[in-house]
N, C-alpha and C positions, 0 to 999 in steps of 0.2 A: 504493500500500500504506500510506503514511503516513496517509491519510485513513481507512483501515479499522482499523488496529491498535488504536485506542482505542475502537472501537464495541463495545457489548455485542452478544451474538449475535442478539437479536431485531432490533436495528437493522440488523445486517449482512444478515439475511434480507430485510428490507424494501428495502434498497438494491440487493441482487442482483436482486430482482424488477423494480425500476424500471429497472435497466440492461438487462435482457432485453427489457422492454416497449419501450424506446426504440431498441434495436439490432437487433431482429428485423425485417427488411425486409418480410416478408409479412403481419405482424399487421394493419396498417391495412385490408387487403383482406378480412379474415375476420370472421365473426360473433363477437360478444363471448364466447359460450360456448367456441368453438374457440380464441380468443385466450387465455382463461384456462387451457384445457387445455395449450396449448403452453408458456405461461409457467410453470405449476406443474411440468410435466414436466422443465423445464430448470433449475429453481431449487434451491438448497440447501435443506435442511430440518432439522428437529429432531424426533426420534421419542421421545416420553416413554412409558416402559413403563407399562401399566395396573396391573401388580403388580410394582413394582420390587424388586430386591435391594438392601436398605438397607445403608449403610455408615456410617463415621464422618462422612463428608460427606453430601451429598444422596443420592448413589447409590454402591454399592460398585464397579460396573463401568461403564465408558463406552467407546464405540468411535467414533473419527473415521473417516469413510468418504471415500475419495479416488478419484474416477473416472479414467479413462484418457484418452489423447490422442484428440481428435475427439469424445469422449463428453460426457455430462452427468451430474449427480448421479443421474439416473434409473437409471443402470447398476448402482447398488448399493442401490437402493430395496428390491428383494425381500429381500436379505440383511438390510438394516437393519430392515425390518418383522418379519422372523423373529426377530432378536435382541431387539427391543423386546418381542415377545410372551413372550420368555423372561426378562424382567425387566432387560434391559440397555439403558442410556440411549445413544442414538445421535445423532450430528450429521454432516452432510456439508458440504463446501465446494465452491464452483464455481471451478475453475482459470481464471485469467485467459485471455481469448481464446476461451473456450468458452461454449456456450449461446446464442450470439447469431448470428454469421455467420462463415464460415471466414476471411474477410478479416481478422478481428480477431486471427488467429494469425500474420499476416505479420511483425509487429514485436514479437512477444512473446519474452521470454527465459525460460529455465528458472529463473532466479533469481526471476522473478515468481511462478512456481508454488511455489517453495520458501517464499516469504514468506507465501503464503496458507495453506500447510500449518502453518507456525509459528503463524499467527493461530489456526487451528483448534485446535491443541494448547493454546495459552494460554487459549482460551475454556473449557476443561474444568477449569482448575486449582482452582476452588472448588467443583466439582460432584461429582467422582468420586474414589474412593480409588485405583483402578487403571485406567489409561488404555491401551487397545489402539488400534492403527491398522490399518485394513483398506483395502487398495488393490487396484485392478484395473489390470493392464498398466503403463502409465507411472505411474499412481497408486501401484502397488506399489513401484516403485523410489524414488518420492518418500517413501514410508513408511520404506524402508530407510535412506535418507539421514537422515531425521529421527531414527530410532532410533540411528544412529551418532553423532549430535551431541547427542541428548537422553537422558541416562541414566535418566530416570524413566519411560520407556515400558515397560509391563508385558509387552507381547507384540505380534507382528506377524501379520496375516493377509494373505498375499500370493496373489492370484488371477492366474494367468498372468503372472508378473512379467517385465517387459521388461529382464531382466539383459543380454541380448544379442539383437539382431535377427537373424532368420533370413536366409539367403543372398539370396533374391530381393529383399527389401526393402533389405538392405545394399548389394547391387550397384547397384540402381537409384539409391539415394541417392548413391553414390560417382560414378556416371556424371553425374548432374545437377550435382553440385558441381564436377566437373572441367570440364564444359561452361561453367558459370558463371564459373569461374576463368579460363578461356581467352577469355572474352568472347563465346562462341558462343551463349549462351542467357541472356537477361535475363527470362525468364518466371518469375514467382515461384511457379508452381504445379508440384507433382509430378504432380498429377492434378486436373482441374477439370471438374466436371459440374454439371448442375442438381441442386439439393438436393431430395431426395424423402423424407427421414427426419427427422421433427421433433425427435428426441432425439439425433441423431448426425450429424456432418458427413460428407458423401460426398466432398467435395473435400478435397484434401490440400495445404496450402501447404508448399513446400520448407523454409521456415524452421522450421516446427513439427517436422519430422523431424530437422533438423539440431540443434535444441535438445534433442531426446530423446537424440541421440547424444552431445552435450556432457554431458548429465546422466549418462548411462551411464559415460562416461570419468571424470567428476568422482567418482562413487561408487567406481569401481575404484581411483582414487588415494587416496580417503579410507579405503578398506579396508586400505591398506598400513600405516596408522598407528592406525586405530580398529577396535574389535572389538565386534560385537553382544553385549550381555550379557543379552538377553531371549530367550525362546523364540519360535520361528517356526512358523506353520502355513502351509504352501505347497500350492497346488493347481495342477496343470499337466496339459495334454493332451500325450501323447507325439507326437501328430500336429499340434501347433500349427503353423499356417502363417505366423505373424507373428513370434513370438519363438522362441528356441532352447530347447526343453525340456531338451536335454542340459546347456546352461549353467545353467539354472534348478536342475536336480537337483544339478549340481556345486556351485552356490552353497549349497544346503541342506546338502550333505554336508560342507562346510567347517566347519560349526558343529555341535558335539557336544552341545548343550544337551539334557538328558534329557527335557524336556517338549515338545520340538519334534515336529512331525508333518508328513508329506507325503502328500497324496493324488495318486496318478498315475493318470490315465485312459488306458488302453491297450487296443487291440483284441486284443492277443495277450498271453500270459503274460509277466510281467516278474519276474525273480528278483533279490532283493537280500538281502544279509546284514544290512542295517540294519533293525532291528526297528521303527523309527519310520515305515517306509514302509507305506502302505495302497494296494494296487493294486485299482482298480475297472475293470471291463470297460466299454469305451466302444462296444461293438457292441450295437445293439438292432434285430435283423432285422425284428421285427414292426412297427417304426416306420420302417423304411427307413434307419436310422442306421448308417453305416459306422464312424465315429469322431467324436471331439469337435473342434470348431473352437476357435480363440482366443476369438471373440466370444461363444460360447454359455455359457461357464463361470458368470457371475454371474446368469443369468436362469432363473427358475422356469418350469415348463411352463404355469403359469397366468398368466404375465406378460401384461398386456392389450395389449402392443405386439408383443413378439417370441415370445410363447408359442403353444401349439397353436391357440388361437382369437384370435391377435393381429391388430390392425388394420394392421400393417406389411405392405406388398404382398409382401415376400419372406420373411415369417414362415414357419417350418417347419410344414407341415401334411402329415400322412401321405397320400401319393398313390402310385398305381401308377406304375411306370416312373420313379421319382425316388429318387435316393440322396442322403442328407444327410451332411455331414461337414466336413472341413477342406480348403478350397480357396482358393487365393489368386486375385487379380483376373485374372491372365493365364489361369488354368485356366477361370474362369467366362466370360471373353470368348470363349475358344476353344469352349467348350461351346455358348454362345449362337449362335455362327456355324455350328457343325456342326448345331445344332438347326434353324436356319432353312433349311439345305440338306438337311434330312431325312437326315443321314448318321449320326446317333446315335439309338438307341432308348431309352436310359436317360439321363435328365437328372441332372446333379450340381449340388447346391445347398448353400450354406453352412448348417450347423446353427445355428439362432438361439437355442435354449434348452437348458438342461442337464436331461436326464431324471433325473439323480441328485441334483438340487438338495436334496431333503429330507435325504438321507444326509449330504451335504456340510455343510449348515447345522447339522444336529444335532451333527456332529463339531466344528464351529467353536464352538458354544455350550459343549460340554464342555471344549474347550481353554481358553476364556475363564474358565469357572467353576471350573477346577481351582485349587488354592491357589497363588498366584503366588510361588513360592519365589525367583524371580529378583529380586524387588523389595526 
């Protein structure tokens, strides 16, 4: 991090691309056009608005985009491009250990992620009047941490924030940590498979999830003494299979900022007395969508990788006898087994894009462009 903190952002982007080029093991075996596609998809970026909202500095509004665990900056590119078209200046960062190979997460600390977020914030200081941070999953709680420590953040956009991991993920992690502590398991992997997605790791190093848990606990302790003084825009699926939507909603309800908003995707009616809640239906029968998954939230239907015509082999495409929604790995493995045995007639697959992306992104733009009373 000491090598990066004094770099201007253009040089940081160049260095990140060089790192990805040297650390992606498959690149030497690919044609040059495919190499560039993979490097660009995993690299951080800067999105300059064609018609910017001008301010006292270079731009009035800026957004730092932070991806989640196992992901890459690609996961927030759809949102970033939508914000840029609305006149909002955006930059993303690459969290250490990501965008290269899963092995690079084995020795990473959440403090490494904290430092790159701080670098991203500092890179905006001469460019924007009001800085927002948008994060997805682990990136969202890194945004929370930064806002608790940095009083000049104008607002947070939190997509499926990992405030607390859901039961299956939490129990699996505890079991592996216990086995490791007892000396019964020296395997560094929680899950290890062949990598088939060029913008997201499929394998999960145990250390990476442990560091997320440490970060969650660190933020919980920090919230005992520090309080968010900026508005929060939070988006969560009630059926999220990775993080606890209940804890995310509870986190939101703890803060009474009048400009905060929450979009809750639910397949059934959800009643709340909090007027800041926006409940959106997550059932799309015509598309075979039962509810919203964790991973679908930031991706537009037109995303070239995860969208309706995406190049990812498991991208959601409307098919007969297929239901899309929020399913964890154990459910998917069980379904695959039952499918091979011809014991199920309807396949269940993880939803990979958000059919309500346009509404969500428009609401985020309105949230950013409202007069920032909190600053």
